C-alpha positions in Angstrom: 104.5 120.7 144.2 107.9 120.5 141.6 109.9 117.3 140.4 112.6 120.3 140.0 113.8 121.1 143.7 116.6 123.1 142.6 114.8 125.2 140.8 117.2 125.1 138.1 116.2 125.4 134.2 117.4 122.9 131.8 115.5 124.9 129.1 114.4 128.1 128.0 111.1 127.0 126.8 108.8 123.8 128.0 106.2 123.2 125.4 103.1 121.9 127.5 100.8 119.9 125.3 97.7 118.3 126.9 96.0 115.7 124.4 93.5 112.7 124.4 93.2 110.7 121.1 94.9 113.2 119.1 97.0 110.7 117.0 96.1 112.4 113.5 97.3 115.9 114.7 100.1 115.3 117.6 103.0 114.3 114.7 102.4 117.2 112.8 102.6 119.6 115.8 105.7 118.4 116.9 107.2 118.6 113.4 105.9 122.7 113.9 107.5 122.9 116.9 110.5 121.8 115.8 110.7 124.2 112.9 109.6 127.1 115.0 112.0 126.8 117.6 115.0 124.8 116.8 118.1 127.0 116.4 116.4 130.2 118.2 115.2 128.6 121.9 116.3 125.8 123.7 113.4 123.8 124.5 111.7 120.9 125.4 108.2 119.4 124.4 106.2 117.6 127.4 103.3 115.8 126.4 100.5 114.8 128.9 98.5 112.0 127.1 95.2 112.1 129.0 94.2 108.6 128.7 94.0 108.0 125.1 92.7 105.2 123.2 94.7 105.5 120.3 98.6 105.9 119.5 98.7 109.5 120.6 101.8 109.1 122.9 103.7 106.8 120.3 103.4 109.3 118.0 104.9 111.9 119.7 107.8 110.3 120.7 108.3 109.2 117.4 108.5 112.5 115.8 110.2 113.9 118.6 113.0 111.6 118.5 113.3 112.1 114.4 114.3 115.7 115.4 116.2 115.2 118.0 113.7 116.9 120.4 114.1 116.5 124.4 110.6 115.2 125.6 108.6 113.7 128.3 105.8 111.7 127.8 103.2 111.0 130.5 100.2 109.3 130.6 97.3 109.5 132.5 95.4 106.2 133.4 92.2 107.7 133.0 91.0 110.7 131.2 91.0 113.8 133.9 90.8 116.7 131.8 92.8 119.4 130.2 93.5 121.4 133.5 94.7 118.3 135.0 96.9 117.5 132.4 98.8 120.7 132.1 98.7 120.7 135.9 100.8 117.5 135.4 102.8 118.6 132.7 103.9 122.0 134.6 105.1 119.6 137.6 107.4 117.3 135.2 108.5 120.2 132.9 112.2 121.9 133.3 111.5 125.1 131.3 111.8 128.9 132.7 108.7 129.7 130.6 106.0 127.0 130.1 103.9 127.5 126.9 100.8 125.7 126.5 99.4 124.7 123.4 96.1 122.5 122.1 97.4 119.4 120.9 94.8 119.7 117.9 96.9 121.7 115.8 94.8 124.8 115.6 97.1 127.1 117.8 100.2 127.6 115.5 103.4 126.9 116.9 105.1 129.9 114.7 103.5 132.2 117.3 105.4 130.7 119.7 108.4 133.0 119.5 106.7 136.3 119.8 105.4 135.2 123.4 109.0 134.1 124.3 110.3 137.7 123.3 107.6 139.6 125.6 108.1 136.8 128.3 111.9 137.8 128.1 110.8 141.4 128.1 108.8 141.3 130.9 110.8 139.1 133.0 113.3 142.1 133.5 110.6 144.2 135.5 108.2 141.7 136.7 108.4 138.3 138.8 104.7 137.3 137.9 103.0 137.8 134.4 100.9 135.6 131.9 101.0 136.4 128.0 97.9 135.6 126.3 97.2 134.6 122.9 94.5 136.6 121.3 92.7 134.5 118.1 91.5 137.7 116.2 90.4 135.2 113.4 88.9 132.4 115.0 88.7 129.1 112.4 85.4 127.5 114.5 81.9 127.1 113.7 79.7 129.8 114.2 78.1 128.0 117.3 81.4 128.0 119.2 82.0 131.6 117.9 78.7 132.5 119.8 79.6 130.5 123.0 83.1 131.7 123.1 81.6 135.3 122.8 79.3 135.0 125.9 81.7 133.4 128.1 84.5 136.1 127.2 81.6 138.8 127.7 80.7 137.2 131.1 84.4 136.7 132.5 85.1 140.0 131.6 82.5 141.2 133.6 83.1 139.2 136.7 86.9 138.7 136.6 88.3 141.9 134.8 91.3 140.1 134.0 92.1 142.3 130.6 92.1 138.9 128.7 89.8 139.2 125.3 89.7 135.6 124.5 90.9 133.4 127.6 89.7 130.2 125.4 92.8 130.3 123.5 95.0 127.6 124.0 98.9 129.6 123.5 99.9 131.1 126.7 103.0 131.8 128.2 103.7 131.7 132.0 107.1 131.3 134.0 107.3 128.0 135.5 107.7 129.6 139.2 104.7 131.6 138.4 102.6 128.5 137.3 103.6 126.4 140.5 102.5 129.1 142.7 98.5 129.0 141.1 95.8 127.2 143.0 94.8 123.9 141.1 91.3 122.9 140.6 89.3 121.6 137.5 89.1 124.2 134.5 92.0 126.7 136.0 93.6 126.5 132.9 90.5 128.7 131.5 91.4 131.1 134.5 95.0 131.6 134.2 95.5 135.3 133.5 92.8 135.9 136.6 94.7 133.7 138.7 98.3 135.5 138.0 96.7 138.5 138.1 95.6 137.3 141.7 99.6 137.1 142.2 99.9 140.9 141.5 101.1 139.8 137.9 100.9 141.5 134.8 98.9 140.4 131.7 99.9 140.9 127.9 98.0 140.3 125.0 99.8 138.8 121.7 97.7 138.4 118.5 98.1 134.6 117.0 96.8 132.8 114.5 94.3 129.9 114.6 93.1 127.3 112.1 90.7 124.9 111.5 90.8 121.3 113.0 91.8 118.9 110.0 91.8 115.5 112.3 90.1 113.9 115.6 87.1 115.4 117.2 86.7 118.4 119.8 86.3 117.3 123.1 83.8 120.1 124.4 80.6 120.6 124.1 78.4 123.5 125.1 77.9 122.2 128.6 81.6 122.0 129.5 82.7 125.1 127.5 80.1 127.6 128.3 77.8 127.1 131.4 80.5 125.1 133.7 82.7 128.0 133.1 80.9 130.5 133.8 79.7 128.4 137.1 83.6 128.1 138.1 84.0 132.0 137.3 81.9 132.8 140.3 84.3 130.3 142.3 87.5 132.2 140.9 85.8 135.6 141.7 85.5 134.5 145.4 89.0 133.6 145.5 90.4 136.6 144.0 88.2 138.8 146.4 89.7 136.3 149.5 93.2 136.7 148.7 95.7 138.9 150.7 99.0 140.0 149.3 100.9 141.7 152.0 103.4 144.5 150.8 106.7 143.8 152.6 108.5 146.7 154.2 111.8 145.4 155.2 113.2 142.0 155.6 116.2 141.3 158.0 118.3 138.0 158.3 121.1 137.4 160.8 123.4 134.3 160.9 
């Protein structure tokens, strides 16, 4: 499951970027990540190019080299979707904390330090946790907002994950926690619920949201709303079938 078998963390933060045909956005995103984290938090950027037909990967590497930012580029031969792209990125990342961010520049990397600060605090008392961004001021079309409002209401009713905005791309999860999560298509929508399934805690941090200025959205009403609602029932079943034993004592003798 992991490409880092020694469980050693080269960086405090690995910024995971799933992207498809985002050449018009990815350079600016890398620039913003550098300005937000350089000199404050040790970090790397891990981009999974999910079968792009443009120069997304080349632009990413060019801007990372410009800033001297440690970078990993993994390219899928064919588009496999956002969840699979994040799963690939997590397996190749080496940071202690994994921060997910969308490749369309609608998330603001300037919000990452607040997530990390909360993560450092939670890590003192909790092994598993997820810090989820909350887009209080959405910069999307009215139709997208309606879809998200319905999906979020249904999700809270079914999963009770404590997250008001699971569609926000900005999240922080310890890498060790992420590697304990079950992988399935669309799982990125349910990371908080899956972390709670492990006995983890959820924290919410308000974040900024911006208009898309280049490229086009990869989501439609079908894959954003209705497929997500179907998946919720599967996640609900998985949670109900989980058993978390409470270890009373462990003895080791050599």
